[in-house]
Residue, then its C-alpha position, 0 to 999 in steps of 0.5 A: m205819600k209812598l216812599s217806597g216801591n219809587t223809581i228814582l233818578i238821582t244825578g251828581g250821584g256818586s258822592g256827597i248829599g247825592l251819595a247819601f240820597a241814594e243809599r237812603f232811597i235803596k235802603a227804603g226799597n225803590t228802585v234808584i238810578v244814579c248818574g255822574r261826571r265820573e264813571s270810577v266814581l261811581q263805581d266806587a260807591f255802588g261796585 
């Protein structure tokens, strides 16, 4: 299985397990699209 170079969509990525997955996938060299209910939480998490 190819673990880098993918485009990944994560919902609920502003906190908790969604944020942890997003960070891991980014570190592994993937393009990550993160969605969430609160823009302020996403801004705090990803700047």
